[in-house]
N, C-alpha and C positions, 0 to 999 in steps of 0.2 A: 756435564750432560747437556750443555747449551740451554740451561734453565729448565730442563725437563727432569724433575726430581724423581727419585725412586718412589716417593709417596704418591706423586701424581700418576706415575705409570700404574701403580697398584690400583689407584682409584679408577682410572680409565678401564683397566682390566675388569674390575668389578662391575662397572656400568655396562661394559660390553657383554659380560656374562649374563647380566640381568636382562639386557635387550634380547639376547639369544634365547633365554628361557621364556620370555614373554612371547617372542615370535613362535616358539615351539608350542606354547599353550594355545595361542590364537590360531595356529594352522589347523586345517581340517584333519581329523583323525585318519590315519592311513587305512584304506579299504583293503580287505584280504584280496590278494591277487587272484583273478579268476582262474589262472592256470593252476592254482593250488587247490581248487575245488574238486572233490570234497575232502576235507581234512578231519571231519568228525561225523558222528551218526546223523542220519537224516530222519526227520519226523514225517510220518504219513498220517494225515488227519482223515479219519473216517467219521462223517457226521451222522452216524447211526450207531445203535447198540451192537454189542457182539452177537455173532451168529447169523446176521443177515447176509445178503448176497455181497454187498460191498466189503463187509468185514472179512468174509471168506475169501473174496477175490484178493484183497490186500495181503492177507496172510499167506495164501497159496503162491502168489506171484513174488512175494518179497525175496525169497532166496535167490531167484534168478535176476531180479533187479539189483540186489546187493552185489552179486557177482560182477555185474557190469559197472556199478558205481564204485566198488571197492570199499564201501562202508556199510555198517549195519543199518537197517531200517527199524525205527521204533513206531509201532502202530499206536495211535492215540484215538480212542473212541470218544468223540465230542458230540453226543447226540442232544437233541432238544429243539423245540420250537420249529418242527418241520424242517430240520437241517439248518435253520438260520444260525443257530449258535456255532455249529461247526464251521460253516462257511465264513461267518464273520471272524471267528478266531483265526482261521488260516490266512485271511486277508490282512489281519492286523500284524502278522509276523513280518520280520525284515525280509525284503525280497532278495535274499541271498542264496536261494536254492536249497535251504535246509528245511523247507516245509513243502510237502507235496500233498495233494488231495487225491483220495480214491473215493469217488462219490457218484451219485446219480444226478448228473447235471440237470437232466430233465426227467420228470416234471418239476423237481423240487426247487431249483433256482428260480425259474419263472414264477412258480406258485408263490414263493416267499416274497418276490418282488411285486407281483400283481395283487396278491391277496393280503399280505402281511406288512407291506411298506418296509421291506428289508433295507438296511443301510448300504446296499451295494447295487451295482448295475450288471447287466449281462456282459458288458465290455470289460468288467474287472477280472474275468476268468479267461485264461488261455488254455484251450483244450489240447492236450497232447494226443490222446487216443481214446476212443470209446469202443472197446471191443464187444461190449454187451449191449445189444439193441433189442429191448424187450417190446412186446406188443400186447395190447389188451386181448385177452382170450375170453370169449363167452363159452362157458363149459357147464355141464351137468354131470351128475354121478354116472358111473359106468352102467348101472342097471336101471337108469331112468327110462321112462316110457317116451320121453322126448327124443324123436329120431333125427331131427334136423333143426337148424336155426329158422328156416322158413316156416316149419310147423309151429315152432314156439311163437313166432311173430303173429301167425294167423290166430293162434289161441289167444294171444294178448289183445289182438284187434277185437275179437269177439267178446272178451272179458278181461280187461286190464288187471284185475285182481286175482285172476285164476292161477297165476304162477308167482311164487316168491322170488325176489331178486336180491342177491347179496352183492354189495359193492362198498368200496371205501369212499366216503364223501370227499368233496373238494379234491378230486384226483382226475388224472387223464382217463382212467377207466370209467368214472362217473360221467365225464363229458361225452365219451364215446357211446355209452349206454343211452344217454339223453338224446344225442344226435340220431341214433337209430330210431328211437321212439318218435322223434319229430319227423324223420323221413318216412316212417311207416304210418303216420297219422294217428298215433296212439297218445291219448291224454296222459301225460306223465303224473298228474296229480292223482290219478286213479290207480297207479301202480302200487303194488305191495312190496315196498323196498325195505330190506334189512341192512343196516349199515354196520361196518366193522372198523376197528381202529387201525388195521393193517392188512396187507395182502395175504399174510399167512393164515389168519383166522377165516378170511373169506374163502380161501382155497379149501381149507379143511371143511368148511360148511358145505361146499359143493360136493367134495368127495364123500362126505358123510351123509349126503341127502338132507341136510338141515335146511337148505334152500333149494329151490328147483333149478335155478341158474345163477352162476356167479360171473361177474365181469371183473377180471383181475389180470395182472401181468402173467403172460403165458410161460415165461421162462421158469418162474417159481413153481409151476405145475409139474415140471419134469420129474421130480421124485415121486409124484402122485399119478404119473401117467397112466398106470394100469387101473386106477380107481376112478377116473373121470372120462367123459366123452366130450371131445372138442367139437364145438358147434360153429364158431366163427372166430378167426384170427383177424384182428384189425391191422392188416398189413397188405401192401400191394401184391406181394407174393409170399408164399409160405417160407419162413426162415429155415436156414440149414439145420437148426437144432430141432425143428419139428416139421419135416418135409411134407407129411401127409395131412397137415391141418388145413381145413377149408378156410379160405380167405373171405372177408366180408364182401368183396366184389363178386364172389361166386354164389352168394346167397340171393342175388336178385335185388338187393337194396343198394341204391346209389346214394352215397353220402360222403361228406368229409369225415376225417377222423384224425385224432391226435395220437402221435406215437407215444408209446409207453416209456419206461425207464431207459435212459441212455447213460450207461455206467462206464466209468473208466478213470483215466488219469489226467489230472489238471494241476496247473500252477496259477498263481496270481499273475495277471498280465504285467504287473510291475517287474516281475522277474525277467520277462522277455524284453521289456523296453529298457530297464536299467542295468541288467546284467546279461546281455545277449549270449555271451560265450558260455555262461553257466546254463542258461536255458538250452543252448544247443547240446551241451553235454547230457543234460537230463533227457532231452528228447531222443538223442542217439541211444542212450541206455535203455529207455522204454521200448524203442523199436527193436533193438537187438534182442532184448529179453523176450519180447512178444513173438519173435520169429525163432526162438530157441526150440528145437524139436523136443527137448526134455521138458521144457515149460509147457508146451502145447499138450503133450501127452499127460503130464501130471494134472493140469487143470481140466482137461477133458474128462478124466476119471472122476473129478468132483463136479462135473457139469458146469464148469466155469469157462468163460470165453477169453481168448487171447488174440482174436483176429486183429490184424494190423490194418487200420483204415488211414492213419496218419492225421496230422493236425489240421490240414486244410479241409478235408472231407468231414472230419469230426466236428470242427468248429461250425461248418456250414449246416450240418445236420442239427446241431444244437440251436443255432439262430433261426433256422427255418421252423423247427418245432415250437420254439418260443413264440414266433409270430402267429402260428396257428392257435396256440393257447391264448395269446392275447386277444385274438379275434373272438374267442369263445369264453371270455372271462365270466360272463353271466352264468354259463353252465357250470364252470368250475366252482363258482360261488354257491351253486345249488339253487339258483334263482329260476 
């Protein structure tokens, strides 16, 4: 064998095998091909407890999104710390497309950043679509003697403590209420404010005449529509889901205002940058499901939105509203 013995050959073979094994161990782990996505169930993180708008939206929309993605969706309610726990949890997952958020990006993401020093930035979230655009609604009970928003403001000017006001502190609704008082020249320290832990209790207080006026997200008032009287919607024009509501601009008060909840579908920005093909598949599935006539009809029956605005318009709405909220941080803090 020209000096090349069988033992030497076996030795070289063993060395070569060891080198190949070492190379295999040192090589980066193969990443799941993007064309194989999705190959298993997908988690939908809802940073709220069960029963709220986002939870109901996620569960009602899931069958239609499952149809487009070809995999089941698992709803995970990860509430706590003003949505900070759920948003942080979602961002900590691998950016592989198996974690999607159904959330109120605004006001909660800006609030948690500006007021709670959340460990994330606005840029960490890629907005797919925000079908639900809520707005603060000032409302009173259906049988209240208050006939209009202008009349309520005049009464508060004469005596700021003459009407009780229900609102959730450190919220867009609170900021809008305070901006109104500032524009009307009413001393906010003299107001009789009743605070609530959430929008639901504040709405019930208005409908049940436990407070004279409540400032809270209007969309959540829809099931109580026959029990309340809308006074002012903080929107440039009345939304499609409440076409007859008077807007703040029609009340004669000129002021800035913060949009209410912007709810919908989101992924971590890392999904878009690191796995663009997977991001594109998720986006296409959300768009197709949002435009599905069966989905639209089913969600309308539950007074849930499916309107398709798309990622560009949705992202811009989120960023613009966050900028307005940042401008009025003091009001959001209740200062």
